[in-house]
N, C-alpha and C positions, 0 to 999 in steps of 0.2 A: 840077281838085283837086275838094276835098268839103267839103259846107259842113255841117255840122247843124245843123238849124234845130228849135230846140223851141217851138208853138209854142200859143195857145190857140185863133189869130183862122184862120179858113179861109182869109180872105184872101194870106193868110201865104205860105201851101206853096199853092196853084192850080196857080201857076205851074213848080212844083220838077219835075226828072226823077222820082222816086219819093217815096213817104210807106209809109214806117212804121210802121204802127200798133201800140201796144200796152196789154193791159192786161191789170192786176190784176199790172204785172212782166214780158209774156209778148209776146210781137213773138203778134203777129195775122193781122195784115195786112201784106205788102209789095207792089208794084206802083205804075206810074203812076201818074196823081193818075184818067185818063180812066176807064181804066182797074175798077178799084179802083167808081169811079161805074154803071160801064154792066156788071158781075159783079151788079146788081140787088140785090145784096146785104148784108152785114155794116156792122161802128161804123162806117166813113169816107163808105157808102154814107146811112147815115142822117141822121151828120152835114151833109152835103153838104143832102139834101130836106129832112129840117128849120129848117137855116137860109134855104129859102128860095134860093136860088143856082137861077140861070136855066142849067141841064147845059153844052146847046146853045154855051150864050156863052161862060161860064168856062171848058171844060174842050175 
């Protein structure tokens, strides 16, 4: 089944299978949380690093 979660807290979505990041109504990123973080760039990466999440432990 598919569950769509709209969240303002990253804790809510770090365990999801896929993350879709929208910016000004446009899909700008779509991948697993780990892949988005390990890319080292992008909106999701910035949110995770600015939020002080331990990347190795969380993902």
